[in-house]
C-alpha positions as CSV (number, residue, x, y, z in Angstrom):
1,M,0.0,0.0,0.0
2,A,1.5,3.3,-1.0
3,D,2.4,5.8,1.7
4,S,-0.1,8.2,0.1
5,D,-3.0,6.1,1.2
6,V,-2.5,5.8,4.9
7,R,0.5,6.1,7.3
8,P,2.4,2.9,7.2
9,A,2.7,0.9,10.4
10,L,5.7,0.7,12.5
11,R,8.0,-2.3,12.0
12,R,-26.1,-15.4,39.5
13,P,-25.5,-16.3,42.4
14,R,-28.9,-14.6,42.4
15,R,-31.0,-13.3,45.3
16,W,-34.1,-15.3,46.3
17,R,-37.5,-13.9,45.5
18,T,-40.5,-13.9,47.8
19,R,-44.0,-14.3,46.7
20,V,-44.0,-10.6,46.4
21,G,-41.0,-10.8,44.2
22,L,-38.6,-8.1,43.1
23,L,-39.4,-4.8,41.8
24,A,-38.2,-3.0,38.9
25,I,-36.5,0.3,39.2
26,G,-37.1,3.4,37.3
27,T,-35.1,5.8,35.7
28,V,-33.0,8.6,34.7
29,L,-30.2,9.6,32.4
30,A,-29.0,6.5,30.8
31,L,-25.4,5.7,30.7
32,V,-25.8,3.7,27.6
33,A,-28.4,2.4,25.2
34,G,-28.6,1.1,21.7
35,V,-31.8,1.4,19.6
36,G,-32.4,0.3,16.1
37,P,-32.6,-2.9,14.1
38,T,-30.1,-5.6,14.9
39,T,-29.4,-6.3,11.3
40,I,-28.5,-4.0,8.5
41,A,-30.4,-3.7,5.3
42,V,-27.7,-2.1,3.1
43,A,-29.2,0.2,0.5
44,D,-27.6,0.5,-2.9
45,D,-26.3,3.9,-1.8
46,S,-24.0,2.2,0.8
47,V,-25.4,3.6,4.0
48,G,-25.7,0.9,6.8
49,G,-28.7,0.7,8.4
50,G,-20.1,-12.1,22.1
51,D,-21.0,-11.9,25.3
52,P,-18.5,-11.0,27.9
53,S,-17.5,-14.3,29.4
54,A,-19.1,-15.3,32.7
55,T,-17.0,-15.0,35.8
56,S,-14.4,-17.7,35.8
57,G,-13.2,-19.7,38.7
58,P,-14.5,-22.5,40.9
59,E,-17.6,-20.7,42.1
60,S,-21.0,-21.1,40.5
61,P,-24.3,-19.5,41.2
62,Q,-25.5,-22.5,43.0
63,S,-22.4,-22.8,45.2
64,V,-22.7,-19.2,46.3
65,Q,-26.5,-18.9,46.6
66,G,-28.0,-22.3,46.4
67,P,-30.6,-23.5,43.9
68,E,-32.6,-21.0,41.8
69,P,-35.8,-19.9,43.5
70,A,-39.1,-20.2,41.7
71,P,-40.4,-17.2,39.9
72,M,-42.6,-15.0,42.0
73,V,-45.2,-12.4,41.5
74,D,-43.9,-8.9,40.9
75,P,-45.0,-6.5,43.6
76,V,-45.5,-3.7,41.1
77,Q,-48.9,-5.2,40.3
78,N,-50.3,-4.4,43.7
79,A,-48.3,-1.3,44.6
80,T,-49.5,2.3,44.8
81,S,-48.3,4.8,42.2
82,S,-46.5,6.8,44.9
83,E,-44.5,3.7,45.9
84,W,-43.7,2.6,42.3
85,I,-43.1,5.4,39.9
86,V,-42.2,3.1,37.0
87,L,-40.8,5.0,34.0
88,C,-40.4,2.1,31.6
89,T,-40.4,-1.7,31.5
90,S,-38.2,-4.1,29.4
91,F,-34.9,-3.4,27.6
92,S,-36.2,-2.2,24.2
93,P,-39.1,0.0,25.4
94,C,-36.8,1.6,28.0
95,K,-34.1,2.3,25.4
96,A,-36.7,3.8,23.1
97,A,-37.8,6.1,25.9
98,G,-34.2,7.1,26.5
99,Y,-33.5,4.9,29.6
100,G,-30.5,2.6,29.1
101,N,-28.8,-0.3,30.8
102,D,-25.1,0.1,29.9
103,G,-25.2,-2.7,27.5
104,Y,-26.6,-5.3,29.9
105,D,-29.4,-6.3,27.4
106,G,-26.7,-7.9,25.3
107,V,-25.1,-9.9,28.0
108,Y,-27.8,-10.4,30.7
109,R,-27.8,-14.2,30.3
110,S,-24.1,-14.3,31.4
111,S,-23.2,-14.5,35.1
112,F,-21.4,-11.7,36.8
113,W,-19.9,-12.2,40.3
114,S,-21.2,-15.7,40.2
115,Q,-24.8,-14.5,40.3
116,Y,-27.5,-16.3,38.3
117,G,-27.7,-15.0,34.7
118,G,-30.9,-13.8,33.2
119,H,-33.3,-11.3,34.8
120,N,-31.9,-10.9,38.3
121,C,-31.2,-7.9,40.5
122,T,-27.9,-9.0,41.8
123,N,-26.5,-10.0,38.5
124,Y,-27.5,-6.7,37.0
125,V,-25.9,-4.7,39.8
126,A,-22.7,-6.8,39.6
127,Y,-22.5,-6.0,35.9
128,R,-22.9,-2.3,36.5
129,M,-20.2,-2.4,39.3
130,I,-17.8,-4.1,36.9
131,R,-18.6,-1.4,34.3
132,N,-17.8,1.2,36.9
133,G,-14.3,-0.2,37.3
134,M,-14.6,-3.0,39.9
135,S,-13.0,-6.4,39.4
136,S,-14.9,-9.2,37.7
137,T,-14.2,-11.3,40.8
138,R,-17.0,-11.2,43.4
139,P,-16.2,-9.3,46.6
140,A,-15.6,-12.1,49.3
141,A,-18.1,-10.5,51.7
142,I,-21.0,-10.9,49.4
143,S,-22.9,-14.3,49.4
144,G,-26.5,-15.4,49.5
145,N,-29.2,-13.2,48.0
146,A,-29.6,-9.5,48.0
147,L,-30.7,-9.5,51.6
148,N,-27.0,-10.2,52.6
149,W,-25.4,-7.3,50.7
150,G,-26.1,-4.4,53.1
151,V,-25.3,-6.6,56.1
152,A,-22.1,-7.9,54.8
153,L,-21.0,-4.5,53.6
154,A,-22.2,-2.5,56.6
155,R,-19.2,-0.3,56.7
156,Q,-19.8,0.9,53.1
157,T,-23.5,1.4,53.6
158,N,-25.2,4.6,54.7
159,D,-28.3,6.7,53.9
160,S,-26.6,9.0,51.4
161,P,-27.5,8.3,47.8
162,A,-24.8,8.7,45.1
163,V,-24.7,8.0,41.4
164,G,-23.2,4.6,40.9
165,A,-24.1,3.4,44.4
166,V,-26.1,0.3,45.1
167,A,-29.6,1.0,46.4
168,W,-30.3,-1.9,48.9
169,W,-33.5,-3.1,50.5
170,D,-33.7,-5.6,53.4
171,S,-36.6,-7.9,54.3
172,S,-38.9,-4.9,54.6
173,F,-39.0,-5.0,50.8
174,S,-39.2,-8.8,50.5
175,A,-37.9,-11.9,52.3
176,S,-34.9,-12.0,50.0
177,G,-34.2,-8.3,49.8
178,H,-33.4,-6.3,46.6
179,V,-30.6,-4.3,45.0
180,A,-30.7,-1.7,42.2
181,Y,-28.3,0.8,40.5
182,V,-28.6,4.5,41.3
183,E,-28.7,6.5,38.1
184,R,-29.4,10.0,39.3
185,V,-29.6,11.8,42.6
186,V,-32.0,14.7,42.4
187,S,-31.8,15.4,46.2
188,S,-31.3,13.5,49.4
189,S,-35.0,12.5,49.1
190,E,-35.4,11.8,45.4
191,I,-33.5,9.4,43.2
192,Y,-33.7,7.5,39.9
193,V,-32.7,3.9,39.7
194,S,-32.5,1.0,37.1
195,E,-33.0,-2.6,38.0
196,D,-33.6,-6.1,36.8
197,N,-35.9,-8.5,38.5
198,W,-35.8,-12.2,39.3
199,G,-38.8,-13.8,37.6
200,G,-39.7,-10.3,36.2
201,D,-38.2,-7.8,33.9
202,F,-35.8,-4.7,33.6
203,R,-37.2,-1.4,34.6
204,W,-36.4,2.2,35.5
205,R,-38.0,3.8,38.6
206,K,-38.2,7.1,40.4
207,I,-38.2,6.8,44.2
208,T,-39.0,9.5,46.8
209,R,-38.5,9.3,50.5
210,T,-42.0,10.3,51.2
211,G,-43.6,8.0,48.6
212,G,-42.6,4.8,50.3
213,R,-40.2,2.0,49.6
214,W,-37.1,4.2,50.1
215,P,-34.0,2.0,50.2
216,K,-32.8,0.7,53.5
217,G,-29.3,2.1,52.6
218,F,-26.9,2.8,49.8
219,I,-23.8,0.6,49.3
220,H,-20.8,2.6,48.1
221,L,-18.7,0.0,46.2
222,K,-17.7,2.1,43.2
223,D,-19.6,5.3,43.0
224,V,-19.3,7.4,39.9
225,A,-17.7,10.8,40.5
226,A,-20.2,13.6,40.1
227,S,-18.1,15.0,37.3
228,T,-18.0,11.8,35.4
229,A,-21.7,11.0,35.9
230,A,-22.7,14.4,34.5
231,S,-20.2,14.4,31.6
232,Y,-19.9,12.4,28.4
233,Q,-21.8,9.2,28.1
234,A,-21.2,6.7,25.3
235,I,-24.1,4.7,23.8
236,T,-24.5,1.9,21.3
237,P,-25.1,3.9,18.1
238,A,-28.7,4.5,17.2
239,R,-30.3,6.0,14.0
240,L,-32.2,9.3,14.5
241,V,-32.9,10.4,11.0
242,D,-33.0,8.8,7.5
243,T,-34.7,11.0,5.0
244,R,-34.7,8.1,2.5
245,S,-37.3,6.2,4.7
246,G,-38.9,9.2,6.5
247,L,-37.3,8.2,9.9
248,G,-37.3,11.3,12.1
249,A,-37.9,13.7,9.1
250,S,-39.8,14.0,5.9
251,R,-39.3,11.2,3.4
252,S,-37.6,13.4,0.8
253,Q,-34.1,14.8,0.2
254,V,-33.1,18.0,1.9
255,G,-33.3,20.7,-0.7
256,G,-30.3,22.9,-1.3
257,R,-30.1,25.9,1.0
258,S,-32.7,24.4,3.4
259,E,-32.5,22.6,6.7
260,I,-34.2,20.0,8.9
261,S,-34.7,19.8,12.7
262,V,-33.5,16.6,14.4
263,Q,-34.9,15.6,17.8
264,V,-31.9,14.3,19.8
265,A,-33.0,14.4,23.5
266,G,-35.3,11.5,24.5
267,R,-34.4,9.3,21.5
268,G,-31.9,6.7,20.8
269,G,-31.0,6.0,24.4
270,L,-30.6,9.6,25.4
271,P,-32.5,11.1,28.4
272,S,-35.4,13.4,27.5
273,A,-34.0,16.4,29.5
274,G,-30.6,17.8,30.4
275,V,-28.7,16.8,27.2
276,T,-26.3,19.7,26.5
277,S,-24.3,18.2,23.6
278,A,-24.2,15.1,21.3
279,V,-21.8,13.1,19.2
280,L,-23.4,12.4,15.9
281,N,-22.4,10.6,12.7
282,V,-23.9,12.7,9.9
283,T,-24.0,11.3,6.3
284,A,-24.8,12.9,3.0
285,V,-26.4,10.3,0.7
286,K,-26.4,10.3,-3.1
287,A,-26.2,14.1,-3.3
288,K,-27.9,15.6,-6.3
289,S,-25.5,18.5,-6.3
290,S,-22.2,19.4,-4.6
291,G,-22.3,21.1,-1.3
292,Y,-21.9,20.7,2.4
293,L,-23.8,20.1,5.6
294,R,-23.8,22.3,8.7
295,V,-24.9,21.0,12.1
296,Y,-25.7,23.4,14.9
297,P,-28.0,23.7,18.0
298,S,-31.6,24.6,17.5
299,G,-32.3,28.2,18.6
300,S,-28.9,29.6,17.6
301,T,-27.6,31.4,14.6
302,R,-26.2,29.1,11.8
303,P,-22.4,29.2,12.0
304,P,-20.1,29.9,8.9
305,T,-18.6,26.5,9.1
306,S,-19.2,23.0,7.6
307,N,-19.2,19.5,8.9
308,V,-19.6,17.3,5.8
309,N,-18.5,18.1,2.3
310,Y,-19.8,16.2,-0.7
311,R,-19.9,16.1,-4.5
312,T,-22.7,15.1,-6.8
313,G,-23.5,11.4,-6.4
314,W,-21.3,11.0,-3.3
315,T,-22.2,9.2,-0.1
316,V,-19.9,10.5,2.6
317,A,-20.0,10.7,6.4
318,N,-18.3,12.7,9.2
319,Q,-18.6,12.6,13.0
320,V,-19.9,15.8,14.5
321,V,-19.8,17.0,18.1
322,T,-22.5,19.6,18.6
323,K,-24.3,21.6,21.2
324,V,-28.0,20.6,21.6
325,G,-30.7,23.3,21.7
326,T,-32.7,23.9,24.9
327,D,-35.6,22.2,23.0
328,G,-33.5,19.0,22.7
329,K,-32.9,19.5,18.9
330,V,-30.1,20.2,16.4
331,K,-30.5,21.6,12.9
332,V,-28.8,20.1,9.8
333,Y,-28.5,22.6,6.9
334,A,-27.7,21.4,3.3
335,S,-26.2,23.8,0.8
336,G,-26.8,21.2,-2.0
337,T,-29.7,18.8,-2.3
338,T,-29.0,15.4,-0.7
339,D,-30.5,12.8,1.5
340,V,-29.3,13.0,5.1
341,V,-28.8,10.2,7.7
342,V,-28.0,11.0,11.3
343,D,-26.8,8.4,13.9
344,V,-26.1,9.3,17.6
345,A,-23.2,7.8,19.4
346,G,-23.1,9.6,22.7
347,F,-24.1,12.7,24.7
348,A,-23.1,15.0,27.6
349,Q,-25.3,16.5,30.3
350,S,-23.0,19.2,31.5
351,S,-19.8,20.9,30.6
352,T,-17.8,19.2,33.4
353,G,-16.2,16.7,31.1
354,L,-16.9,17.8,27.6
355,T,-17.7,21.3,26.4
356,T,-19.0,22.0,23.0
357,V,-18.7,25.6,21.5
358,T,-20.1,27.5,18.7
359,P,-17.6,26.5,15.9
360,K,-14.8,29.0,15.4
361,R,-12.4,29.0,12.5
362,L,-8.8,28.9,13.6
363,L,-7.1,28.2,10.3
364,D,-8.0,28.6,6.6
365,T,-4.9,28.6,4.4
366,R,-7.0,29.8,1.5
367,T,-7.7,33.2,3.2
368,A,-4.7,33.5,5.6
369,T,-6.9,32.9,8.6
370,G,-4.5,31.7,11.3
371,G,-1.5,33.4,9.6
372,H,-0.8,30.9,6.8
373,R,-1.9,31.8,3.2
374,A,-0.9,29.1,0.7
375,K,-1.2,25.4,0.4
376,V,0.6,23.5,3.2
377,G,3.4,21.6,1.5
378,G,3.6,17.9,1.7
379,G,5.6,17.0,4.8
380,E,5.3,20.5,6.2
381,T,4.0,20.9,9.8
382,V,1.7,23.7,10.8
383,G,1.4,24.7,14.5
384,L,-2.1,25.8,15.5
385,T,-2.7,27.7,18.8
386,V,-5.9,26.4,20.4
387,T,-5.8,27.8,23.9
388,G,-5.7,31.5,24.9
389,S,-6.0,33.4,21.6
390,G,-7.4,30.2,20.1
391,G,-10.5,30.5,22.2
392,L,-10.1,27.6,24.6
393,P,-9.1,28.1,28.3
394,S,-5.7,27.2,29.6
395,S,-7.4,24.3,31.5
396,A,-8.2,22.5,28.3
397,G,-6.3,19.2,28.0
398,A,-7.8,18.2,24.6
399,A,-9.3,19.9,21.7
400,L,-12.1,18.8,19.4
401,L,-11.3,20.1,15.9
402,N,-13.1,19.7,12.6
403,V,-10.3,19.5,10.1
404,T,-11.0,19.9,6.4
405,V,-8.6,19.2,3.5
406,T,-9.4,20.8,0.2
407,E,-7.7,21.0,-3.3
408,P,-4.9,18.4,-2.5
409,T,-2.6,17.8,-5.4
410,A,-2.4,14.1,-4.8
411,R,-3.8,11.3,-2.6
412,G,-2.7,11.6,1.0
413,Y,-3.5,11.9,4.6
414,V,-3.3,14.4,7.6
415,T,-1.8,13.7,10.9
416,A,-2.6,15.7,14.1
417,W,-0.8,15.5,17.4
418,P,0.1,17.6,20.4
419,S,2.8,20.3,19.9
420,G,6.2,19.4,21.3
421,G,5.9,15.7,20.8
422,S,7.1,13.4,18.0
423,R,4.8,12.9,15.1
424,P,3.0,9.6,15.4
425,P,2.8,7.0,12.6
426,T,-1.0,7.5,12.3
427,S,-3.5,9.4,10.1
428,N,-6.6,11.4,11.0
429,I,-8.0,12.3,7.5
430,N,-7.5,10.5,4.2
431,Y,-8.2,12.0,0.8
432,D,-7.8,11.6,-2.9
433,A,-6.5,14.3,-5.3
434,G,-8.9,17.2,-5.7
435,D,-11.2,16.0,-2.9
436,T,-12.7,18.2,-0.1
437,V,-12.8,15.9,3.0
438,A,-13.6,16.8,6.6
439,G,-13.0,14.8,9.8
440,L,-13.3,15.2,13.5
441,V,-10.1,15.1,15.5
442,L,-9.7,14.8,19.3
443,S,-6.2,16.0,19.9
444,K,-4.3,16.3,23.1
445,I,-2.9,19.8,23.5
446,G,0.8,20.5,23.9
447,S,2.2,22.3,26.9
448,D,2.5,25.4,24.7
449,G,-1.3,25.4,24.0
450,R,-0.8,24.2,20.4
451,V,-1.6,21.3,18.1
452,S,0.5,20.2,15.2
453,L,-0.9,19.3,11.8
454,R,0.9,17.8,8.8
455,P,-0.4,16.8,5.3
456,N,1.8,14.5,3.4
457,T,0.8,16.1,0.0
458,D,0.3,19.7,-0.9
459,S,-3.2,20.8,0.4
460,H,-5.2,23.6,1.8
461,L,-6.2,23.1,5.4
462,I,-9.3,24.5,7.3
463,V,-9.6,24.0,11.0
464,D,-12.7,24.8,13.2
465,V,-12.6,24.3,16.9
466,V,-15.9,22.7,18.0
467,G,-15.2,21.7,21.7
468,W,-12.7,20.8,24.4
469,A,-12.2,18.7,27.4
470,P,-10.5,20.0,30.6
471,S,-7.4,18.2,32.1
472,G,-8.7,15.7,34.5
473,S,-12.1,15.2,32.9
474,N,-13.5,11.8,31.8
475,V,-12.6,12.7,28.1
476,V,-8.9,12.2,27.6
477,G,-6.9,12.9,24.4
478,L,-3.9,10.9,23.5
479,T,-1.0,11.2,21.1
480,P,-2.5,8.9,18.4
481,V,-1.4,5.2,18.4
482,R,-2.1,2.6,15.8
483,L,-4.1,-0.4,17.0
484,L,-4.7,-2.4,13.9
485,D,-3.4,-2.5,10.3
486,T,-4.5,-5.6,8.4
487,R,-2.0,-4.8,5.6
488,T,0.7,-6.0,8.0
489,S,-1.1,-8.3,10.4
490,S,-4.2,-10.4,10.0
491,G,-4.8,-10.0,6.3
492,R,-7.7,-8.4,4.4
493,P,-11.1,-8.9,6.2
494,A,-13.8,-10.4,4.0
495,G,-17.0,-8.6,3.3
496,G,-19.9,-9.4,5.7
497,T,-17.5,-10.2,8.6
498,S,-16.6,-8.3,11.7
499,T,-13.1,-7.8,13.2
500,A,-12.6,-7.7,17.0
501,I,-10.1,-5.2,18.2
502,K,-8.7,-5.0,21.8
503,V,-8.7,-1.4,22.8
504,T,-8.3,-1.4,26.6
505,G,-5.0,-1.9,28.4
506,R,-2.9,-1.0,25.5
507,S,-1.5,2.1,23.7
508,G,-2.2,4.4,26.7
509,V,-5.8,3.4,27.1
510,P,-6.6,2.2,30.7
511,S,-7.9,-1.3,31.4
512,T,-11.4,0.1,32.1
513,V,-13.0,2.8,29.9
514,K,-16.4,3.5,28.6
515,A,-15.5,4.6,25.1
516,V,-12.7,5.3,22.7
517,L,-12.3,7.8,19.9
518,L,-10.9,6.0,16.9
519,N,-9.9,6.9,13.4
520,V,-11.2,4.1,11.2
521,V,-9.7,3.8,7.7
522,M,-11.0,1.7,4.8
523,V,-8.1,1.0,2.4
524,S,-8.9,0.2,-1.2
525,P,-12.2,-1.6,-0.6
526,S,-13.3,-4.1,-3.4
527,T,-16.7,-2.5,-3.8
528,S,-18.7,0.4,-2.2
529,G,-20.2,-0.3,1.2
530,V,-20.2,0.7,4.8
531,A,-18.3,-0.1,8.0
532,V,-20.0,-0.3,11.4
533,V,-18.2,0.1,14.7
534,Y,-19.9,-1.1,17.9
535,P,-19.1,-2.6,21.3
536,S,-18.3,-6.3,21.6
537,G,-21.0,-8.3,23.2
538,V,-24.0,-6.6,21.8
539,S,-26.1,-7.0,18.6
540,R,-24.7,-5.1,15.6
541,P,-26.8,-1.8,15.4
542,G,-28.5,-0.6,12.2
543,T,-26.1,2.3,11.7
544,S,-23.0,3.2,9.8
545,N,-19.7,4.9,10.6
546,V,-17.7,5.0,7.4
547,N,-19.1,5.1,3.9
548,F,-16.7,4.0,1.2
549,R,-16.4,3.7,-2.6
550,A,-14.6,0.9,-4.5
551,G,-10.9,1.5,-4.7
552,H,-10.9,4.6,-2.6
553,T,-9.2,5.0,0.8
554,I,-11.7,6.7,3.1
555,A,-11.5,7.5,6.9
556,N,-13.9,8.7,9.6
557,S,-13.5,9.2,13.3
558,V,-15.7,7.2,15.5
559,M,-16.6,7.6,19.2
560,A,-17.2,3.9,20.0
561,K,-18.6,2.4,23.2
562,V,-16.3,-0.4,24.5
563,G,-17.7,-3.8,25.3
564,A,-17.4,-5.4,28.8
565,D,-14.5,-7.5,27.5
566,G,-12.5,-4.4,26.4
567,Y,-13.1,-4.9,22.7
568,V,-14.9,-3.1,19.9
569,R,-15.9,-4.7,16.6
570,V,-15.7,-3.4,13.1
571,F,-18.1,-4.9,10.5
572,T,-17.6,-4.3,6.9
573,T,-20.0,-5.0,4.0
574,A,-17.2,-5.4,1.5
575,S,-13.7,-6.8,1.5
576,S,-11.2,-4.1,2.6
577,H,-8.0,-3.6,4.4
578,L,-8.7,-1.9,7.8
579,V,-6.5,0.5,9.7
580,V,-7.5,1.8,13.2
581,D,-5.8,4.4,15.3
582,V,-6.9,5.5,18.8
583,Q,-7.1,9.3,19.5
584,G,-8.4,9.3,23.1
585,Y,-10.9,7.7,25.5
586,V,-13.7,8.3,27.9
587,R,-13.2,7.1,31.4
């Protein structure tokens, strides 16, 4: 593969239920959810529509907790509305309403902490604790059913609710007790929880101290820090809009110089309120004329920037980080007539971990914006100031940039990295001669407040800053590192197959993370098609991340939720070499 295509690689035990049974728990801001079909019907325009292993060791659910109890009657049937404020029931309806389960729906039949698999409160909470960063080995103090938990962990149990804590009920709830996961703390007297139920189903519930059934206590095993709980949350990708089918918008192409509204909050696994920003994959499909797409928050002025650039007949995608309007919507403006597809991959509910800004142009070599007026020569490095005069505060540790290449003289790529460091052997944007291609870049910021950019062929560069993450937040930028290059390793993946990629515990990524930001490159695919990136252990979503054409090398950045086993999967509809670089992660 020529250097001009892509940078070359460097040589249960479960709790027992009573006749009353277990309750379901109701709701709040979901950490994760995936909505959409589990199979992809690939249209001719090439837009896409593994369980973590059970805890190993000598223990089994029966050895820890005895034989499975018989299913019992769920108490919600006889409860008063003030005691049981149920917001949703069952995995799919909950996700459709914006209440997630952090991927548990894809693995709930597996056993965690030696709890019985399937619908079971202790198994669900064990899974959530592991996802919060605890060991997959069961804490020695816990045995028996849920009734035992608060007693065995008395020193870690109090009456102070916290996000990520375990809500625990003793025999006052049922003879076998109950546990649930605290999703949101409104006040010391109002919480939202999610739960699964032995002999019952998954639910979200709102609980008030005055309404009854307040937990006996809260077990603080691995609480989620307030800054993390309120910051970026990754989800299994879900489709919000497809103008070809009429999903989320009119069934017609978006006319040139017109726009559509996209409802983001309350759909695709996102909460219905409090969403401040979202990560979207936006695709222009079979454009009738050349143009660009602009994505911006509802209720604000349309910015003079672009997110996706296309030519007549093209199908091209780019990942977009955008503020969400106070009405929970974003706008998508098209300068040229095209179908539009929008998939959501994550969201934030405060500026604690991820701050989106109205896009600001920092560099445009066509107009001397940023001090450089001329094409950047192949192999030339441009230093870009992003903090201070660049608009970001000095506390910013990573910058979210939309980088556009236009009028390149030959096929090539652009690499971005923190100023002051060595240039990594990776790529962020790949292009053909004459193309105009945009890509989202999460770049760690150098100690001098700058980011370095280098094309390997003569090209104009345009850079807009769209957001930032402070040092110490749950969004962390890295100097890019290559995770996979099938040209030098496993060989060319066949169409219709998925490739598992280990992302945790390597290349600067911790052993436990919620999501990673990847640059995924399709190198000389055999035919046109799509690539879908999704967490290991769940069904493949009906979305797409990279849209490619036969023989072309095309890349896109992807914010991907990570499976419980530390892997992500990349499914391709056509045979193609695959190159994957990691740019950062979400703790």
